[in-house]
N, C-alpha and C positions, 0 to 999 in steps of 0.2 A: 504494500500500500504506500510505502514511502515514495515510490517512483511517481505517484500521482501528484503529491505535494511538490516535489522537485520539478516535475514537468510543468505544472501550472505556475509555480514561482510565488514567493511571498509577496512581491510587489503587486501581482495580479489579484491575489487573495485580498490584500489590503484595499485595492481599488474597488473590488466587487462589494466587499463589506461596507466600505465608506459610501458607495453609491446607493446600496440598499437602504442604509439607515438615513441617508439624506432624503430618500423618497418616502420612507416611513414617517419621517417628521412632517411631511407635507400631506400625508393621507388623512382624510377627514375623520376616520374612525381610529386608526392605529396611532395617530399622534397623541391621542388622549392618554392611554396608559404609558406611553413613552415620555410624557411630560414629567414623569418622576425622575428622569435621568438628569443629574446635576452636572456631570462632567462628560460631555460627548466625546472628547478626544480620548479619555480613558475608557469609556464604554466601547468605542470602536476598536481600540487597541486590544482590549480584553477579548472581544468577540472575534477579532482577526486571529488572535492566538488560538481561540477555541476551534475555529474552522481549519486553521493551519494544522493543528495537531490531529483533528478529526480526519483530515485528508492524508495523514501519515507523516507530517513534518515533525522534526525534532522540537520538543518544548524549549522555549527560551524565556518563559515567565514562570513564576511560582505563586500563582494566585488561584485558589479553588473556585470551581464553578458551582453555582446553586441555581441551575436553570429553572426547574419547576418552581422552586420556592420564590425566586425573584419575579417570575412571571405572574404567579398567584398574588404576590404582594402588590404588583402594579395594576391588577384588576383585569388581567386577560381572562377571557372566557372562551369555551369552544366555539360559540357563535361568532365571536370576533375574528376567529381564524379560519372560518369556512371559505370565504371567497378569497 
């Protein structure tokens, strides 16, 4: 799996994550729960690392992920994620 991360490249993962969250912040429904994010640069860096490692890249940060917990605290519901 590491080959996928290396083939894509960290700069491309960074770009896709950044573009995705820039669009989320403009979305009429998704922007609401994401309004809880105080530091967008850190949020994007953290999620870039998450996707980099998920794609098989070597970890370069030491910060735990609490995906379900954080999304629940922000008010995400299954209905919000359907479309």
